[in-house]
PDB file as gemmi writes it, atoms N, CA and C in Angstrom:
CRYST1    1.000    1.000    1.000  90.00  90.00  90.00 P 1                      
ATOM      1  N   UNK A   1     136.478 131.810  86.598  1.00  0.00           N  
ATOM      2  CA  UNK A   1     136.751 132.374  87.908  1.00  0.00           C  
ATOM      3  C   UNK A   1     138.661 132.123  87.605  1.00  0.00           C  
ATOM      4  N   UNK A   2     139.428 132.968  88.078  1.00  0.00           N  
ATOM      5  CA  UNK A   2     140.381 133.355  87.541  1.00  0.00           C  
ATOM      6  C   UNK A   2     141.758 132.996  88.957  1.00  0.00           C  
ATOM      7  N   UNK A   3     142.731 132.163  88.745  1.00  0.00           N  
ATOM      8  CA  UNK A   3     143.329 132.678  90.407  1.00  0.00           C  
ATOM      9  C   UNK A   3     144.565 132.972  90.457  1.00  0.00           C  
ATOM     10  N   UNK A   4     144.874 133.663  90.803  1.00  0.00           N  
ATOM     11  CA  UNK A   4     146.097 134.766  90.511  1.00  0.00           C  
ATOM     12  C   UNK A   4     147.272 133.880  91.180  1.00  0.00           C  
ATOM     13  N   UNK A   5     148.383 133.649  91.146  1.00  0.00           N  
ATOM     14  CA  UNK A   5     149.403 132.810  91.506  1.00  0.00           C  
ATOM     15  C   UNK A   5     150.501 133.720  91.419  1.00  0.00           C  
ATOM     16  N   UNK A   6     151.938 133.744  92.630  1.00  0.00           N  
ATOM     17  CA  UNK A   6     152.935 134.633  92.242  1.00  0.00           C  
ATOM     18  C   UNK A   6     153.838 134.219  91.264  1.00  0.00           C  
ATOM     19  N   UNK A   7     154.522 135.231  90.883  1.00  0.00           N  
ATOM     20  CA  UNK A   7     155.594 135.113  89.639  1.00  0.00           C  
ATOM     21  C   UNK A   7     156.359 134.153  90.361  1.00  0.00           C  
ATOM     22  N   UNK A   8     156.717 133.199  89.669  1.00  0.00           N  
ATOM     23  CA  UNK A   8     158.004 132.574  89.576  1.00  0.00           C  
ATOM     24  C   UNK A   8     157.229 130.919  89.716  1.00  0.00           C  
ATOM     25  N   UNK A   9     155.475 131.039  90.399  1.00  0.00           N  
ATOM     26  CA  UNK A   9     155.223 129.898  90.750  1.00  0.00           C  
ATOM     27  C   UNK A   9     155.802 128.556  90.162  1.00  0.00           C  
ATOM     28  N   UNK A  10     155.976 127.281  91.131  1.00  0.00           N  
ATOM     29  CA  UNK A  10     155.815 126.221  90.500  1.00  0.00           C  
ATOM     30  C   UNK A  10     155.073 125.101  90.369  1.00  0.00           C  
ATOM     31  N   UNK A  11     153.567 125.649  90.757  1.00  0.00           N  
ATOM     32  CA  UNK A  11     152.751 124.929  90.654  1.00  0.00           C  
ATOM     33  C   UNK A  11     151.904 124.707  89.068  1.00  0.00           C  
ATOM     34  N   UNK A  12     152.543 125.269  88.055  1.00  0.00           N  
ATOM     35  CA  UNK A  12     151.955 124.683  86.989  1.00  0.00           C  
ATOM     36  C   UNK A  12     153.396 123.662  86.124  1.00  0.00           C  
ATOM     37  N   UNK A  13     154.435 123.616  87.092  1.00  0.00           N  
ATOM     38  CA  UNK A  13     155.441 122.661  86.325  1.00  0.00           C  
ATOM     39  C   UNK A  13     154.866 121.562  86.135  1.00  0.00           C  
ATOM     40  N   UNK A  14     154.909 120.645  85.471  1.00  0.00           N  
ATOM     41  CA  UNK A  14     156.330 120.452  84.378  1.00  0.00           C  
ATOM     42  C   UNK A  14     155.950 121.866  83.144  1.00  0.00           C  
ATOM     43  N   UNK A  15     154.817 121.898  83.426  1.00  0.00           N  
ATOM     44  CA  UNK A  15     154.638 123.174  82.209  1.00  0.00           C  
ATOM     45  C   UNK A  15     155.501 124.452  82.084  1.00  0.00           C  
ATOM     46  N   UNK A  16     156.051 124.723  80.953  1.00  0.00           N  
ATOM     47  CA  UNK A  16     156.347 125.947  80.897  1.00  0.00           C  
ATOM     48  C   UNK A  16     156.031 127.542  81.057  1.00  0.00           C  
ATOM     49  N   UNK A  17     154.356 127.119  80.421  1.00  0.00           N  
ATOM     50  CA  UNK A  17     153.526 128.108  80.243  1.00  0.00           C  
ATOM     51  C   UNK A  17     153.421 129.003  81.460  1.00  0.00           C  
ATOM     52  N   UNK A  18     152.860 129.966  81.845  1.00  0.00           N  
ATOM     53  CA  UNK A  18     152.516 130.869  82.672  1.00  0.00           C  
ATOM     54  C   UNK A  18     151.140 130.938  83.489  1.00  0.00           C  
ATOM     55  N   UNK A  19     150.686 130.560  82.529  1.00  0.00           N  
ATOM     56  CA  UNK A  19     149.389 129.702  83.413  1.00  0.00           C  
ATOM     57  C   UNK A  19     148.663 128.767  83.412  1.00  0.00           C  
ATOM     58  N   UNK A  20     147.443 128.397  83.738  1.00  0.00           N  
ATOM     59  CA  UNK A  20     146.828 127.000  83.672  1.00  0.00           C  
ATOM     60  C   UNK A  20     145.333 126.619  83.536  1.00  0.00           C  
ATOM     61  N   UNK A  21     144.892 125.652  82.613  1.00  0.00           N  
ATOM     62  CA  UNK A  21     143.323 125.488  82.294  1.00  0.00           C  
ATOM     63  C   UNK A  21     143.104 124.760  83.367  1.00  0.00           C  
ATOM     64  N   UNK A  22     141.883 125.077  84.027  1.00  0.00           N  
ATOM     65  CA  UNK A  22     141.320 124.346  85.001  1.00  0.00           C  
ATOM     66  C   UNK A  22     139.997 124.164  84.433  1.00  0.00           C  
ATOM     67  N   UNK A  23     139.454 122.536  84.238  1.00  0.00           N  
ATOM     68  CA  UNK A  23     138.512 122.058  84.099  1.00  0.00           C  
ATOM     69  C   UNK A  23     137.610 121.277  84.334  1.00  0.00           C  
ATOM     70  N   UNK A  24     136.011 121.821  85.129  1.00  0.00           N  
ATOM     71  CA  UNK A  24     135.245 121.211  86.122  1.00  0.00           C  
ATOM     72  C   UNK A  24     134.806 119.703  85.000  1.00  0.00           C  
ATOM     73  N   UNK A  25     134.927 118.958  85.872  1.00  0.00           N  
ATOM     74  CA  UNK A  25     134.197 118.062  85.350  1.00  0.00           C  
ATOM     75  C   UNK A  25     133.319 117.142  86.740  1.00  0.00           C  
ATOM     76  N   UNK A  26     132.610 116.120  86.030  1.00  0.00           N  
ATOM     77  CA  UNK A  26     131.583 115.825  87.039  1.00  0.00           C  
ATOM     78  C   UNK A  26     132.007 114.496  87.808  1.00  0.00           C  
ATOM     79  N   UNK A  27     133.036 113.569  87.250  1.00  0.00           N  
ATOM     80  CA  UNK A  27     133.124 112.297  87.795  1.00  0.00           C  
ATOM     81  C   UNK A  27     134.530 112.410  87.031  1.00  0.00           C  
ATOM     82  N   UNK A  28     135.952 112.848  88.751  1.00  0.00           N  
ATOM     83  CA  UNK A  28     137.236 112.273  88.121  1.00  0.00           C  
ATOM     84  C   UNK A  28     138.038 111.630  88.086  1.00  0.00           C  
ATOM     85  N   UNK A  29     137.172 110.454  88.483  1.00  0.00           N  
ATOM     86  CA  UNK A  29     137.802 109.061  88.206  1.00  0.00           C  
ATOM     87  C   UNK A  29     137.540 108.857  87.031  1.00  0.00           C  
ATOM     88  N   UNK A  30     136.207 108.661  86.537  1.00  0.00           N  
ATOM     89  CA  UNK A  30     135.531 108.278  85.255  1.00  0.00           C  
ATOM     90  C   UNK A  30     136.664 109.053  83.856  1.00  0.00           C  
ATOM     91  N   UNK A  31     136.666 110.507  84.456  1.00  0.00           N  
ATOM     92  CA  UNK A  31     137.402 111.561  83.459  1.00  0.00           C  
ATOM     93  C   UNK A  31     139.049 110.669  83.034  1.00  0.00           C  
ATOM     94  N   UNK A  32     138.925 110.844  84.015  1.00  0.00           N  
ATOM     95  CA  UNK A  32     140.241 109.998  83.866  1.00  0.00           C  
ATOM     96  C   UNK A  32     140.749 109.141  83.631  1.00  0.00           C  
ATOM     97  N   UNK A  33     140.193 108.058  83.681  1.00  0.00           N  
ATOM     98  CA  UNK A  33     140.350 106.747  82.885  1.00  0.00           C  
ATOM     99  C   UNK A  33     139.685 106.859  81.273  1.00  0.00           C  
ATOM    100  N   UNK A  34     138.935 107.922  80.812  1.00  0.00           N  
ATOM    101  CA  UNK A  34     138.489 108.140  79.444  1.00  0.00           C  
ATOM    102  C   UNK A  34     139.761 108.492  79.060  1.00  0.00           C  
ATOM    103  N   UNK A  35     140.499 109.417  79.565  1.00  0.00           N  
ATOM    104  CA  UNK A  35     141.734 110.054  78.921  1.00  0.00           C  
ATOM    105  C   UNK A  35     142.651 109.173  78.848  1.00  0.00           C  
ATOM    106  N   UNK A  36     143.114 108.559  79.851  1.00  0.00           N  
ATOM    107  CA  UNK A  36     144.163 107.613  80.261  1.00  0.00           C  
ATOM    108  C   UNK A  36     143.920 106.580  78.758  1.00  0.00           C  
ATOM    109  N   UNK A  37     142.788 106.050  78.197  1.00  0.00           N  
ATOM    110  CA  UNK A  37     142.237 105.236  77.566  1.00  0.00           C  
ATOM    111  C   UNK A  37     142.632 105.568  75.853  1.00  0.00           C  
ATOM    112  N   UNK A  38     142.629 107.350  75.557  1.00  0.00           N  
ATOM    113  CA  UNK A  38     142.790 107.781  74.503  1.00  0.00           C  
ATOM    114  C   UNK A  38     144.274 108.078  74.600  1.00  0.00           C  
ATOM    115  N   UNK A  39     145.171 107.764  75.527  1.00  0.00           N  
ATOM    116  CA  UNK A  39     146.538 108.282  75.782  1.00  0.00           C  
ATOM    117  C   UNK A  39     147.398 109.674  76.462  1.00  0.00           C  
ATOM    118  N   UNK A  40     146.401 109.913  76.674  1.00  0.00           N  
ATOM    119  CA  UNK A  40     147.067 111.555  77.503  1.00  0.00           C  
ATOM    120  C   UNK A  40     148.090 110.731  78.619  1.00  0.00           C  
ATOM    121  N   UNK A  41     148.537 112.098  78.894  1.00  0.00           N  
ATOM    122  CA  UNK A  41     149.635 111.360  80.107  1.00  0.00           C  
ATOM    123  C   UNK A  41     149.082 112.190  81.502  1.00  0.00           C  
ATOM    124  N   UNK A  42     148.903 111.534  82.325  1.00  0.00           N  
ATOM    125  CA  UNK A  42     148.322 111.997  83.502  1.00  0.00           C  
ATOM    126  C   UNK A  42     148.967 111.629  84.630  1.00  0.00           C  
ATOM    127  N   UNK A  43     149.378 113.038  85.664  1.00  0.00           N  
ATOM    128  CA  UNK A  43     150.025 113.245  86.316  1.00  0.00           C  
ATOM    129  C   UNK A  43     149.494 112.263  87.499  1.00  0.00           C  
ATOM    130  N   UNK A  44     150.290 111.172  88.040  1.00  0.00           N  
ATOM    131  CA  UNK A  44     149.557 110.423  89.684  1.00  0.00           C  
ATOM    132  C   UNK A  44     149.625 111.082  90.896  1.00  0.00           C  
ATOM    133  N   UNK A  45     149.871 112.370  90.840  1.00  0.00           N  
ATOM    134  CA  UNK A  45     149.267 112.802  92.008  1.00  0.00           C  
ATOM    135  C   UNK A  45     147.789 113.220  91.771  1.00  0.00           C  
ATOM    136  N   UNK A  46     147.190 113.487  93.187  1.00  0.00           N  
ATOM    137  CA  UNK A  46     145.835 113.622  93.321  1.00  0.00           C  
ATOM    138  C   UNK A  46     145.721 114.190  94.651  1.00  0.00           C  
ATOM    139  N   UNK A  47     145.113 115.378  94.798  1.00  0.00           N  
ATOM    140  CA  UNK A  47     144.696 115.929  96.029  1.00  0.00           C  
ATOM    141  C   UNK A  47     142.477 116.187  96.348  1.00  0.00           C  
ATOM    142  N   UNK A  48     142.909 115.979  97.806  1.00  0.00           N  
ATOM    143  CA  UNK A  48     141.237 115.802  98.182  1.00  0.00           C  
ATOM    144  C   UNK A  48     140.853 117.016  98.876  1.00  0.00           C  
ATOM    145  N   UNK A  49     139.998 118.100  99.368  1.00  0.00           N  
ATOM    146  CA  UNK A  49     139.923 118.852  99.689  1.00  0.00           C  
ATOM    147  C   UNK A  49     138.224 119.172 100.170  1.00  0.00           C  
ATOM    148  N   UNK A  50     138.078 119.785 101.454  1.00  0.00           N  
ATOM    149  CA  UNK A  50     136.328 119.405 101.306  1.00  0.00           C  
ATOM    150  C   UNK A  50     136.015 120.536  99.996  1.00  0.00           C  
ATOM    151  N   UNK A  51     136.459 121.444  99.492  1.00  0.00           N  
ATOM    152  CA  UNK A  51     136.152 122.098  98.342  1.00  0.00           C  
ATOM    153  C   UNK A  51     135.954 120.929  96.572  1.00  0.00           C  
ATOM    154  N   UNK A  52     136.922 120.158  97.007  1.00  0.00           N  
ATOM    155  CA  UNK A  52     136.308 118.403  95.523  1.00  0.00           C  
ATOM    156  C   UNK A  52     137.659 118.097  95.370  1.00  0.00           C  
ATOM    157  N   UNK A  53     137.846 117.467  94.584  1.00  0.00           N  
ATOM    158  CA  UNK A  53     138.732 116.736  94.400  1.00  0.00           C  
ATOM    159  C   UNK A  53     139.770 117.204  93.095  1.00  0.00           C  
ATOM    160  N   UNK A  54     141.134 117.073  92.905  1.00  0.00           N  
ATOM    161  CA  UNK A  54     141.835 117.439  91.993  1.00  0.00           C  
ATOM    162  C   UNK A  54     142.801 116.441  91.399  1.00  0.00           C  
ATOM    163  N   UNK A  55     143.403 116.833  90.221  1.00  0.00           N  
ATOM    164  CA  UNK A  55     144.037 115.846  89.042  1.00  0.00           C  
ATOM    165  C   UNK A  55     144.237 116.995  88.039  1.00  0.00           C  
ATOM    166  N   UNK A  56     145.610 116.100  87.583  1.00  0.00           N  
ATOM    167  CA  UNK A  56     145.799 117.127  86.753  1.00  0.00           C  
ATOM    168  C   UNK A  56     146.441 115.717  85.377  1.00  0.00           C  
ATOM    169  N   UNK A  57     146.792 116.810  83.843  1.00  0.00           N  
ATOM    170  CA  UNK A  57     147.139 115.718  82.888  1.00  0.00           C  
ATOM    171  C   UNK A  57     147.990 117.004  82.135  1.00  0.00           C  
ATOM    172  N   UNK A  58     148.573 116.528  81.202  1.00  0.00           N  
ATOM    173  CA  UNK A  58     149.732 117.163  80.483  1.00  0.00           C  
ATOM    174  C   UNK A  58     148.990 117.264  79.464  1.00  0.00           C  
ATOM    175  N   UNK A  59     149.104 118.019  78.785  1.00  0.00           N  
ATOM    176  CA  UNK A  59     148.612 118.181  76.711  1.00  0.00           C  
ATOM    177  C   UNK A  59     149.671 117.802  75.686  1.00  0.00           C  
ATOM    178  N   UNK A  60     149.324 117.496  74.574  1.00  0.00           N  
ATOM    179  CA  UNK A  60     150.537 117.412  73.866  1.00  0.00           C  
ATOM    180  C   UNK A  60     151.667 118.069  73.379  1.00  0.00           C  
ATOM    181  N   UNK A  61     151.195 119.530  74.325  1.00  0.00           N  
ATOM    182  CA  UNK A  61     152.192 120.330  73.891  1.00  0.00           C  
ATOM    183  C   UNK A  61     153.290 120.344  75.011  1.00  0.00           C  
ATOM    184  N   UNK A  62     152.719 119.802  76.280  1.00  0.00           N  
ATOM    185  CA  UNK A  62     153.093 119.537  77.363  1.00  0.00           C  
ATOM    186  C   UNK A  62     152.652 120.124  78.620  1.00  0.00           C  
ATOM    187  N   UNK A  63     151.713 121.238  78.216  1.00  0.00           N  
ATOM    188  CA  UNK A  63     150.906 122.303  79.130  1.00  0.00           C  
ATOM    189  C   UNK A  63     150.283 121.358  80.209  1.00  0.00           C  
ATOM    190  N   UNK A  64     150.106 121.586  81.360  1.00  0.00           N  
ATOM    191  CA  UNK A  64     149.336 120.918  82.689  1.00  0.00           C  
ATOM    192  C   UNK A  64     148.020 121.852  82.843  1.00  0.00           C  
ATOM    193  N   UNK A  65     147.172 120.594  82.800  1.00  0.00           N  
ATOM    194  CA  UNK A  65     145.832 120.974  82.770  1.00  0.00           C  
ATOM    195  C   UNK A  65     145.234 120.284  84.023  1.00  0.00           C  
ATOM    196  N   UNK A  66     144.592 121.374  84.959  1.00  0.00           N  
ATOM    197  CA  UNK A  66     144.144 120.838  86.252  1.00  0.00           C  
ATOM    198  C   UNK A  66     142.310 120.608  85.729  1.00  0.00           C  
ATOM    199  N   UNK A  67     141.976 119.351  86.831  1.00  0.00           N  
ATOM    200  CA  UNK A  67     140.603 118.965  86.497  1.00  0.00           C  
ATOM    201  C   UNK A  67     140.245 118.778  88.167  1.00  0.00           C  
ATOM    202  N   UNK A  68     138.795 119.468  88.078  1.00  0.00           N  
ATOM    203  CA  UNK A  68     138.690 119.737  89.521  1.00  0.00           C  
ATOM    204  C   UNK A  68     136.967 119.401  89.018  1.00  0.00           C  
ATOM    205  N   UNK A  69     136.619 118.303  90.273  1.00  0.00           N  
ATOM    206  CA  UNK A  69     135.677 117.761  90.603  1.00  0.00           C  
ATOM    207  C   UNK A  69     134.759 118.161  92.143  1.00  0.00           C  
ATOM    208  N   UNK A  70     133.815 119.194  91.794  1.00  0.00           N  
ATOM    209  CA  UNK A  70     133.514 119.844  93.018  1.00  0.00           C  
ATOM    210  C   UNK A  70     132.871 118.771  94.026  1.00  0.00           C  
ATOM    211  N   UNK A  71     132.801 118.665  95.022  1.00  0.00           N  
ATOM    212  CA  UNK A  71     132.130 118.160  96.248  1.00  0.00           C  
ATOM    213  C   UNK A  71     130.187 117.564  95.757  1.00  0.00           C  
ATOM    214  N   UNK A  72     129.934 116.302  96.127  1.00  0.00           N  
ATOM    215  CA  UNK A  72     128.849 116.192  95.790  1.00  0.00           C  
ATOM    216  C   UNK A  72     127.945 116.676  97.030  1.00  0.00           C  
ATOM    217  N   UNK A  73     126.645 117.239  96.733  1.00  0.00           N  
ATOM    218  CA  UNK A  73     125.904 117.986  98.037  1.00  0.00           C  
ATOM    219  C   UNK A  73     124.734 116.869  98.215  1.00  0.00           C  
TER     220      UNK A  73                                                      
END                                                                             
């Protein structure tokens, strides 16, 4: 799925990249704990919506990556 953002959006900050990868995960909390244990930088911000939960990590090159857990059915 592609999602377009306005030019100049701040949604990808602190990354300087003009795009962001989004990975679907089964268990957001467990994924974040596993990534934290490996030393991955985790953004403390979380967002919860009817369509799922979101969190962000920063890769070693400073790119922001979004993690999405869809709602449980």
